[in-house]
N, C-alpha and C positions, 0 to 999 in steps of 0.2 A: 595633590588629590587628582585622581583619574577623571578626565573629562569624558563624558558619555558621547559616543559617536554612533548614531543610529545605523551607519553603514557597516559597522563591525559587530560581530556577535561574540560575547564573552565565551571563553573556552568551556566553562561548565554548561552553558546553554547549548553549545555545539555538541557536547557529548550526550546530553539528554536527547537532543534531536536525533543523533545517530542511533541511540538505543531504541527510540520509537520507530525509526525506519527498519531496524533489524527485526523488531517484533512484528511489524506489518508484513515484512517479507516472509517471515516464518508462517504467519497466518495464511497468506496467499498461497504459499507452497502447499500447506496442508489442505487447504480448500481445493486446490487444483487436483491433488492426489485423490481426494474423496470423489470429486465430480467425475474425473476421468475413469476411476475404478467402476463407476456406475454408468459408463457409456455416455457421459455428458460432455459438454464443451464449456469453456470459460474464455472470456475475452474482455478487453478493455476498450472503451470508447473515449475519445478526447472530447471533453465538454468545454466549449469556448469560455474562457475566463473563470472556470470553476475547477479545473484539474481533470480528473479521469473518473469514468463511471465503469464499474466492474459488472459484467453481465454473465449469466450462465443459464444453461438449460439442461434438464435431465430427461432422457428418453424413457418413457414408460414402457413396461412390458405388456405385450398384447396377449 
């Protein structure tokens, strides 16, 4: 019987994790394209012990 070791990730969980990262990467890429097409900016801020915070702004037309 396989003994569970919390320091190792089973291969199926690893692939599910990779798929989630690919979907997130695609979403961020599309979001960036939309924001930049509208003269906006997007950036990420590091949030201590929480990961990253994605920020953006869109410039309004006068």
